[in-house]
Structures are given as C-alpha cells and as structure tokens.
N, C-alpha and C positions, 0 to 999 in steps of 0.2 A: 476422771474423765474416761470412760470406757469406750465405745471403742470397739465396736463390735467386730466379730471375727472375720467375715469375708473381707478380702483385700479389694478395694475398689478405688476408682478415681475420686478426687475431691469434687463436691457438687456445688454448683451455683444455683441460687434461686432468686428470681427478681423480675427483670424487666422483659422477659421474652415474649409475653403475651398481653401487653398492656392495651386497654381499650383506647378508642379515640378520645382525645382530650386528657390523656394520662398525665400530661405535663402539669396539670392542676392537682393531681393526686399526690399527697405527701409521701416521700420515700424514707423509710426508716432503715438506715444502713447499719448492719451488725457485723462485727468481726468475730469469728469463732474458729474452732479447730475442725479439721476435715470430717471426722466421724460424726460430729454433732449435726452437720449439714447434709451428711450422706443419706441416701434413700432409706436406709435402715435406722437412721438416727432420729432424735426427737425434733430436729430442725424443721422438716417439711410439715409435720403435724402442728407444731407451734406456729409456724408461719401462716398456715391455712386458718387455724383457729383465731389468731389475732386479726388477720386481715378481714375476717368475717364480721368483726365488731368495730374496727378502727377507721374504716374508710381510707386506708392507706395501703401502700405496697411495702413489704418487707424484703430487703435485699441482703442475702447472706454472703459474705466474703470469707474465704477460709485460708488457713495455714496449717502446717503439719501438726502443731501442738500449741497449747495455750501459751507456752513460753515464746514461741515464734510469733504468736499474735501480739503479745506484749511488746516484743522487740519491734514489730512493724509500727505500732502506735508510737513507741518512743522515737523511732526514726522520723515519722511524719509530724510528730508534735502537734501544735495547735492547728496545723493545716490538714490534719487527718480528715478523711471523709466519713469516718465512723461516727455514729451517734452513741453506740455503746459496744462493749465487749461482753461476750458470753463465753465462759469457760476457764477463767482464771480460778485459782483455788486458794486455800488458806496458807499454802506454802509460798505463793507468789504475790498475795495481796499486799503485803507490807512493802515490797519493792514497787508494786504498782502505785500504791498510795504516795510513796516518796517522789514519784515523777511529778506530782502536782497536776496531773492531767484529768483527774476524776472529780466529779461533783457529788455531793451528798445525794443519796437515793430518795430521801423524803418519805419513805413508806413506814407504816406502823409495825408490820411483821409480828403481830401478836398471836398468830396461830401456828408458829413453827414447832416442829417436833424433832429437834436435833439432839444428838447426844450431849451437846454443850450449849449453854445459853448463848444467844446471838445478840451482840451489842454493836456490831460494826455499823457506823453511820454512812459509809461509802459504798459498800458492796453487799449485794443481796444473794443469799444462798439459793440454789435450785436443786441440788441433790447431794448425797453423801455416801461414802462407803469406807470400809476398813481395808488398808493394805494387807496383803497376805501372800504367802508363797503357795501357789496352786500345784497340785501333783495328781498323778494317775493312781488311783487306789489299787488297780490291778497290778501295776508295776512296782509300787512302793507301799506295801501293806503296813509298814511301821515308819511313818514319817517322823522327822525331827520335831520335838516339842519346844525348841528354843533355838536361838541363834547359836548358842554354844554346842547344842547337840548337832546342828547342821555342820558346824565346823569340824566336829569330831568324826563325821562320816568319812569313809574312804574317798580319796581324791577322784575316783572315777565317777562319783555322784556329782552331776553338773547342774548348774542353775543358769538361767538367763535373766539379766537385769537390764535396766534402761539408764541411759546417760543422764545424770542430774542437771547437766548444762542445757539439755534440749528437751527433757521429758518431765512432766509434773510427777508421774509415778516414780521416776528415778530420783527426783529431788525429795519426794516423800520418803523414799527408802533411806536416804541419808539422815533425814530427821528422825525416822523410826529408830535407827541404830543409836543415834545420839541421845534420844529420849530414854532409851532402855539402858544405855551403858555409860553415858557421860564421858568422862576422861578416858575410859577404856575403849571408846569407839574405834580409834585407829587399830587397836589390837584385834577387835572383832573383824574389821575390814581386812586386815592382813590374814586372818584365819579363813576368811571367805575366798580369798584370792585363788587358791588352787581349785576351787569348785566353780568358778565363773567361766562358763563356756565362752560367752561374749557379752559385751555391753552394747545394746542397740540404741539407735537414735530415738526410737519411739516405742510405744506399747505394742502396736499391731505386729511389727516385725518380731518382737520378742515372743509374743504369744503364739504366733504362727510357727516359730522355730520349735516351741514346746509341743504344739499339736502334731508337728511332723516327726516327733520322737527324737529330736536332736538333743534335748535336755530333759532331766528328771523333774525339775521344778522351774517355775517362772514367777517373777514378781508380778502380782496382779491384785485382785480384790477378793474378799470373802464371797462376793456375789457372782464371781465368774462361773463357778459350778452351777449356779442357778440358771444362767443362760443355757447351758447344755441340757439341764433338766427340762426347762420350759420349751425352748425352741427346737431342741433336737430329740428329746426323750432319752437322753443319755445320762446315766447316773454313775459314771466311773471317775469323775473328777471331784476333788475336794480341796479345801483350803486348810493348810496346816495352821493350827492355833498354838501360838507361842506363849509360854508362861510369863514372859516379861511384859506382855501386853502388846497392843497394836496401836498404831497412829491412824486416825481417821482423816480422810480427805473430804473436805466440803468444797464443792465447786460453786463459783460465784459469778455474778454479772455486775457491771458497773457502767454508769453513764459518763460520757466525756464532757468536760467543761466546755469544750469548743463547739459542742452540738447546738444547732439552732432549733432542734426539735426535742428539747429536754422533757417537756411535758408528755409528748408522745412516747419517748423512751421510758419514762416512769410508768406510763400505762402498760407498756410491754412487760416491765418488771413485775407489775401487779398481776398481769395475766400469767406470767411464768410461774409465780408462786401461788396461784389460785388452784383450787381443787381440779378444775377443768384442765389447766395446763399441766399440773403435776401427775395426772392420770397417765400422761404420755411417757413419763420418765422411766418407770421400772423396766418395761419391755422394749425400750429403744436405747437407753443409755446404760441399762443394767446396773443401776445404782438405786439406793433408797430415796423415796420422795421426802421432801422437807415438811410436808403437812400430811395430816391423816386423810387418806383417800379411801378408807374403808375397804369394802369388798373388791374394789378395783386393784388392790395389791395382790398379785398372785400368791397362793398359799406357799409356794416354794420359797418365797422371800422370808417367810416366818421360820423356815427350816434352816436358813443360813445362820452360821454361828455368830454370836455376838461376843467378841473378845473383850478382855479387860482393856479399857481405854487409857492410852498414854497421852498426856497433854503436854504441849510445848507452848511456852509463853510467846506471844506475838513479838514482844520486845526483844526476846532472845533470838528469835528468827531474824529480825531486822538487823540486829547487831552482829550475829555470828554466822549467818547462812553461808557466806562465801568461804569463811575459814573452815567450816565443817565439810563443805564440798571439796575444797582443796586437800584437806587431810584424808578424806576418803579416797580420792583419786590417787594421791601419792602412795597410799597403802596398797592399792591393787594394780598399779601400772608399773 
C-alpha cells in the first residue's frame, strides 16, 4: 500500500453532489486506507471511472491503514455499512478470511500477471510491490546487500520501520525477516535494534522522516524511487537489494457477506482489475499493476529492480503471524 509522499488529510468521496432523486441511485460503500482515497491516490479516478458505467455512487470511507480498516469491519461485524474492503494484503488476508465476514469474489481472473499464481477464492489482487529499504545514493554510496550487512554497519547508521501491529509494511517486514532467516529471525531483529531510529505507526510518517534526513534508510518498496524519478525528476534514491531475497506485498479487495449489493461490488472488482482500472495504479499508488497495461506503464517501472522472491505459505502466516510479531517486538523493545 503506498502511500504517496505529501502528507494530507484523509479524503471522503461520495454524497456531496448527488442529483435530485439520488435516493434511487445505488450507493456502493467501500472501506479503504487514507492514501488510496486521497486526491493523489487511485481512489478518485477509480470512483469516477466506475460511476461512469455503473449508474451508481461510490462512497469511500477511510482509516489510517488497511489493518485499521480490517479492525473497523471486525468491530462492526455483520452490521457494517461497507460493501467491500479495498487495501488488505497477502499478510492480512488470512486473518480477514478467518473472520467469516467475506464472500467469494466469483471472478475468473485469468489475465493476472503476478509474480506468484493467484488462487484465492475470496480476495482479488489489484497491485503488488516488493518490500525494500530505500536509501539516498548521495549519502550512502555503498548500501548493505543483506540484513546481516545492515546489522554489521556502525550503530550511527539509522533506519525507520513501521509497527507491524498497525501497518501492513511493518507486518510485511516481520514476514520478510522470518522468510529469510527462520529460527534465526529473533537474532536478526536483535541486531537491527541499535539501528532503529524509531518505529512509526504507518508508512507516511516513516517515509517523511527519511526524506527529512532523520534516518539513512526506510522500509518501503522497490518502486518508491520510481515515484521520485517520474513525479519529481529526482534520481538520487534507490532500493537496497538483499541477497536473501525479498517478500512481495500484493494488495487485495474483498466483498462483505453482509452486503446487499454483492453483484455491484463484484462489478467494481472486475473494473478494478480491468486494463482501464489498472492504468491508474502505477502513478497513483506507485505499485505494479496486476495485468498487462502495455505502454501505459511508465518506463521507469521497468528500471525498478526485480529481486529474488521469498515466498511464505499462507497457512504458516495464519498459524504463526502473532508469534512472529511478538518475537520481533520482544527483540527490539
């Protein structure tokens, strides 16, 4: 979930300018994270594009992070007003599925171009990226090439990470270390501890600390430097590629069983994964699209490094996620 760089207020889109008789127009209510719905995010374009075809109104309701969105739906249960959630990911989908609140998506999804085959019957992918530590090439000409090299740096080299209890990148970071080191993961976290400047609640706070020069590296994505290249014309940022490999984050959307507009929600998911919908993703969410959009993918995305992929079994995540998070926090606090 990226997550773009300006810090702005959460955005609502929905009922402000409904025409007369709007009570007869179906309203599709989507819960998502702040930056997805923000003016620079994909939400406004997806809303406008889908509304042009659906004869409906799309209402976006936001929370700080996808984890907060999931907690909101868990709290509301079957009484939730949401028809679907957009912005969960492969690290949180197992927990989401276990709530029993989500319905099968019912889509074929035969045109996906993901790093891994997609077989999930409940959640639909809409973008993906690889977690990475981003650095300033001018300040760090020789970045670490592994977690162990990072640990071996002098303690004055500082990183900013996100809290795995409130941030999907933070949770993905825990899974990354676990996938790379297994039983040695607590040892790696203990080695990282002297380098951690702070652990923020979410991605934006962490990335802005890095941009302000407070830290040497920040947990983000291999495509974060692509934003600076395309949107700012700045080429001084890069993603450190680790020899252990990297974990991919695939963001997903799911329909709530309690929704009375499941057919409309499924149509939105179909639009979200269409070429038209996916064209909006790269330069608004700064992640890779999940289908081939041809020349509409900026060339800079082709220059982003493609690291070795580390895979984590969904069953392992479901069984061990909490224990991995607890072990990581115990090692760094």
